[in-house]
Structures are given as C-alpha cells and as structure tokens.
C-alpha positions as CSV (number, residue, x, y, z in Angstrom):
1,X,10.1,-18.3,39.8
2,X,9.4,-21.3,37.8
3,X,7.0,-22.6,40.7
4,X,5.2,-19.0,40.6
5,X,4.2,-19.5,36.5
6,X,2.8,-23.2,37.2
7,X,0.7,-22.0,39.7
8,X,-0.9,-19.7,36.9
9,X,-1.9,-23.0,34.9
10,X,-1.2,-21.6,31.9
11,X,-3.2,-23.3,28.5
12,X,-0.8,-22.2,26.1
13,X,2.9,-20.6,26.2
14,X,4.6,-19.1,23.4
15,X,8.6,-19.0,23.1
16,X,9.2,-15.2,21.3
17,X,11.0,-16.7,18.4
18,X,9.7,-20.4,18.1
19,X,6.5,-22.5,18.6
20,X,3.8,-22.5,20.7
21,X,2.9,-25.2,23.2
22,X,-1.0,-25.7,23.7
23,X,-2.3,-27.9,27.1
24,X,-1.7,-28.2,30.6
25,X,1.3,-25.4,30.4
26,X,1.4,-25.9,34.4
27,X,2.5,-29.4,34.3
28,X,5.1,-28.8,31.1
29,X,6.6,-26.0,33.7
30,X,6.8,-28.2,36.8
31,X,8.2,-30.4,34.4
32,X,11.0,-28.3,33.1
33,X,11.2,-27.2,36.6
34,X,12.0,-30.8,38.0
35,X,14.9,-31.3,34.8
36,X,16.5,-27.6,35.9
37,X,16.6,-28.9,39.3
38,X,18.1,-32.3,38.5
39,X,20.8,-30.5,35.9
40,X,21.8,-27.9,38.8
41,X,22.4,-30.5,41.1
42,X,24.1,-32.8,38.5
43,X,26.9,-29.6,37.7
44,X,27.5,-28.5,41.3
45,X,29.1,-32.3,42.5
C-alpha cells in the first residue's frame, strides 16, 4: 500500500486532525515505509 502511495509523488500530505506536510511526499512516504518495515522485522524477532 505504501509503495502505491509513494508512486503518486504527492506534493502535500495532510493528517485528518493534524499538520500538513508540503514537499517531496513521495520520498517522505518511502522513508516512512522503510522505517515501518524495519520495525516490523524487529518485532518479529
């Protein structure tokens, strides 16, 4: 799912009840996906 969102290359990301991010949203989502994967692997150990 995150990879699909990353490929959209969004310029603005907004949370439902929080701040908005303006910039390279594709990179930000890709970085977030990497961290989530790393944490999932750690938890599996």
